[in-house]
C-alpha positions in Angstrom: 0.0 -0.1 0.0 1.3 3.4 -1.0 0.4 6.7 0.4 0.0 10.1 -1.5 3.5 11.6 -2.7 3.7 15.4 -2.5 2.6 17.2 -5.6 1.5 13.9 -7.1 -1.2 13.7 -10.0 -3.6 11.1 -10.7 -4.3 11.0 -14.6 -3.4 14.5 -14.4 -5.5 15.9 -11.6 -3.8 17.1 -8.5 -4.0 15.4 -5.1 -4.7 17.4 -2.1 -4.5 16.4 1.7 -7.5 17.1 3.7 -7.6 17.8 7.3 -7.4 16.0 9.6 -7.2 12.9 7.5 -8.1 11.8 3.9 -7.1 13.2 0.3 -9.0 14.9 -2.1 -8.6 14.8 -6.1 -9.6 17.9 -7.9 -10.9 17.5 -11.8 -8.6 20.1 -13.9 -11.4 20.3 -16.5 -15.3 20.1 -16.0 -15.7 17.5 -18.7 -13.3 15.0 -16.8 -15.0 11.6 -15.8 -14.6 10.2 -12.6 -14.5 6.9 -14.5 -11.4 7.6 -16.4 -9.5 7.7 -12.7 -7.4 4.7 -12.2 -9.5 2.4 -9.7 -6.4 0.3 -8.7 -4.6 3.7 -7.6 -7.6 5.2 -5.9 -8.2 2.0 -3.8 -4.6 2.3 -2.7 -5.4 5.9 -1.3 -8.6 4.9 0.1 -6.7 2.1 1.9 -4.0 4.5 3.0 -5.7 7.7 4.0 -9.1 6.2 5.0 -11.0 9.0 2.9 -10.9 9.9 -0.9 -13.1 12.6 -2.0 -13.1 13.1 -5.9 -14.4 16.7 -6.6 -15.3 18.6 -9.8 -15.8 15.3 -12.1 -18.6 14.3 -14.2 -19.9 11.4 -12.3 -22.5 8.6 -12.7 -25.8 10.0 -14.3 -27.9 7.5 -12.7 -27.8 5.0 -10.0 -27.2 2.0 -12.8 -24.1 3.9 -13.9 -23.1 4.2 -9.9 -23.7 0.7 -9.6 -21.6 -0.4 -12.6 -18.8 2.0 -11.4 -18.6 0.4 -8.1 -18.1 -3.0 -9.3 -14.7 -1.8 -10.7 -14.1 -1.5 -6.8 -14.9 -5.0 -5.9 -18.1 -7.3 -5.2 -20.9 -5.1 -4.3 -22.8 -5.8 -1.0 -26.3 -6.3 -1.8 -29.4 -5.2 0.2 -33.1 -6.2 -0.1 -33.6 -3.0 -2.1 -30.7 -3.6 -4.4 -27.1 -2.2 -4.4 -28.0 1.4 -4.2 -29.3 3.3 -1.1 -30.8 6.5 -2.1 -30.2 8.6 1.0 -33.0 11.5 0.6 -35.5 13.0 3.1 -38.7 11.2 2.9 -42.2 13.1 3.2 -43.0 10.6 6.3 -39.8 8.8 7.3 -39.9 5.1 8.7 -36.3 5.1 9.7 -33.8 7.9 10.6 -31.6 7.4 7.8 -34.7 9.0 5.7 -35.0 11.7 8.2 -33.4 15.2 8.3 -32.1 15.0 11.9 -28.8 14.1 13.3 -27.6 10.5 13.1 -24.8 9.5 15.7 -21.3 7.9 14.7 -21.6 4.3 13.9 -20.1 1.7 11.3 -22.1 0.3 8.7 -22.9 -3.4 8.4 -23.0 -4.2 11.8 -26.6 -6.1 11.5 -25.2 -7.8 8.1 -23.5 -11.2 7.6 -20.8 -9.5 6.0 -19.0 -5.9 6.5 -18.3 -3.7 3.7 -14.7 -2.3 3.1 -15.9 0.7 1.6 -18.8 2.9 1.2 -19.2 4.9 -2.2 -21.3 7.9 -2.0 -22.2 10.2 -4.9 -23.9 13.4 -4.2 -26.7 13.5 -6.7 -27.8 17.2 -4.8 -26.3 19.2 -2.2 -27.8 21.0 0.6 -27.6 24.9 0.5 -24.5 26.3 2.1 -26.0 27.1 5.4 -28.6 24.4 5.6 -26.1 21.6 7.5 -26.3 18.1 6.7 -22.6 17.4 6.8 -21.6 13.7 7.0 -19.2 13.1 9.7 -16.4 10.6 9.6 -14.0 9.7 12.6 -10.5 8.0 12.3 -10.5 5.5 14.9 -6.8 4.3 14.4 -5.7 7.8 15.3 -7.9 8.0 18.1 -6.5 4.8 20.0 -2.9 6.2 19.0 -3.5 9.3 20.8 -5.9 8.4 23.6 -4.8 8.7 27.2 -3.4 5.1 28.0 -6.0 5.1 31.3 -8.9 5.9 28.7 -8.0 3.4 26.2 -7.4 0.7 29.1 -11.2 1.6 30.2 -12.7 1.3 26.4 -10.5 -2.1 25.7 -12.8 -3.7 28.9 -16.0 -2.5 27.3 -18.2 -4.8 25.0 -21.3 -3.2 23.1 -24.5 -5.1 22.5 -26.7 -3.3 19.8 -30.0 -3.9 18.5 -32.8 -2.6 16.1 -36.0 -3.9 14.9 -36.5 -1.9 11.6 -37.4 -3.8 8.5 -34.2 -4.5 6.5 -31.9 -2.7 8.8 -33.1 -5.0 11.9 -30.7 -7.3 14.0 -28.2 -7.7 16.8 -24.6 -7.7 17.3 -22.3 -7.8 20.1 -18.8 -6.4 19.7 -15.6 -5.4 21.8 -15.3 -1.6 21.5 -11.7 -1.8 20.7 -11.3 -4.5 18.0 -8.9 -5.2 15.2 -9.4 -4.3 11.5 -8.3 -6.9 8.7 -5.3 -5.1 8.5 -4.3 -5.9 12.0 -4.8 -2.2 13.2 -6.8 -1.5 16.4 -10.0 0.1 15.6 -13.0 1.3 17.4 -16.5 -0.4 17.1 -19.3 1.8 18.7 -22.7 2.9 18.0 -23.0 6.2 19.8 -25.9 6.6 22.0 -28.5 9.3 20.8 -28.5 12.1 23.3 -31.3 12.6 25.5 -34.3 14.5 24.3 -33.0 14.2 20.6 -35.8 13.3 18.1 -34.8 9.9 16.5 -36.8 7.3 14.5 -36.2 3.6 15.4 -33.7 4.2 18.3 -31.6 1.2 18.6 -31.3 -0.5 21.9 -27.7 -0.3 23.3 -26.2 -2.1 26.5 -22.5 -1.6 27.4 -20.7 -4.2 30.0 -17.3 -5.2 30.8 -16.9 -2.5 33.6 -18.6 -1.7 36.8 -22.0 0.3 36.1 -20.6 3.3 37.8 -17.7 3.4 35.5 -19.9 3.4 32.2 -20.5 7.2 32.3 -16.7 7.9 32.4 -16.5 5.4 29.5 -18.8 7.2 27.4 -17.6 10.8 28.2 -14.0 9.8 27.5 -14.8 7.8 24.2 -17.1 10.4 22.9 -14.7 13.4 23.5 -11.9 11.5 21.9 -14.1 10.6 18.7 -15.3 14.4 18.3 -12.0 15.8 18.8 -10.8 17.7 15.7 -7.5 15.9 15.4 -9.9 12.8 14.6 -13.1 14.1 13.1 -13.7 15.1 9.5 -16.8 16.9 8.6 -17.6 16.5 4.9 -19.7 19.6 3.6 -21.2 18.1 0.1 -21.0 19.6 -3.2 -23.2 18.3 -5.9 -21.4 15.7 -7.9 -19.0 14.8 -5.1 -17.7 11.2 -4.7 -16.6 10.1 -1.7 -14.9 6.8 -0.6 -14.7 5.9 3.1 -13.0 3.1 4.5 -15.9 1.3 6.7 -13.3 -1.1 8.3 -11.3 2.0 10.1 -13.9 4.7 10.2 -16.9 5.7 12.2 -19.6 7.8 10.6 -22.6 9.9 11.2 -24.8 12.9 9.8 -25.2 16.4 10.9 -28.8 17.5 10.8 -30.0 19.6 7.8 -32.9 21.7 7.0 -36.1 19.9 6.3 -37.1 20.1 2.6 -33.4 20.9 1.6 -32.5 19.0 -1.8 -29.9 16.9 -0.1 -29.7 13.6 -1.8 -26.7 11.1 -1.5 -26.4 7.5 -3.1 -24.4 5.0 -1.3 -23.3 1.4 -2.4 -21.3 -0.8 -0.3 -18.4 -2.7 -1.8 -17.1 -5.9 0.1 -13.2 -6.6 0.7 -11.5 -9.3 -1.1 -11.9 -11.7 0.4 -15.3 -10.3 2.1 -15.0 -9.6 5.9 -17.3 -12.1 7.8 -19.3 -10.3 10.8 -18.3 -12.2 13.7 -20.2 -9.8 15.8 -23.4 -10.8 14.5 -25.6 -12.4 16.9 -28.9 -12.3 14.4 -29.9 -10.5 11.5 -33.3 -9.8 10.4 -32.9 -7.8 7.5 
């Protein structure tokens, strides 16, 4: 795996670091197509930097073209609705992903038999500049590297049990908070509790064990402070046409609330690893 070199260009397009992590490739001409970029190199960059933003390119015209493009990255993780999730506010949402409110940090595939390596997002329509809706990504390897040793020891003792009963997103999983990625790196698996008083559709049931109950408040406080530390958290403000590739093995992600009825519309595809990562944390899957 190779990282980005200073001044590197990908198919003639400049590579720019993101803060606090990730890299961006900027199209040099408006007619440059995202499909012309070398996927093998993009995959290396996504694995090395955990987040890859492709900006200013002519992207997939519809869900079918996005699916076709994502097959070049690897095997697609299929859902009952198909390969593409249309992330857009519903008139009468039945789940929080189709609402306009905040979504806490979590990882994708926690209730699935296989956990995707990559999430590939395409922004069909971005919300207005002051309408919110940023997607948040936390680099959990970095969280653990910089953690206070006492805090990390506390986190390593805790196991989370998570369950939902919401149609194709239903299931239950049991995972240590600190675990290991397929590459052998320590990462965090945590579904952040919804703050008290926050309206949230299909709120999951969360239970945490491994330490005395009186230590759980400190566990949540210290872990959430580290996850939201500016050194580890990137909040992506969408522009129409953006393609974002996120490392689902390493990152947690969430969403900031956005103005209801804003035009925010993302498409998301899951791409499995090679070989696909079996979800050993899965207890039951009802999706």
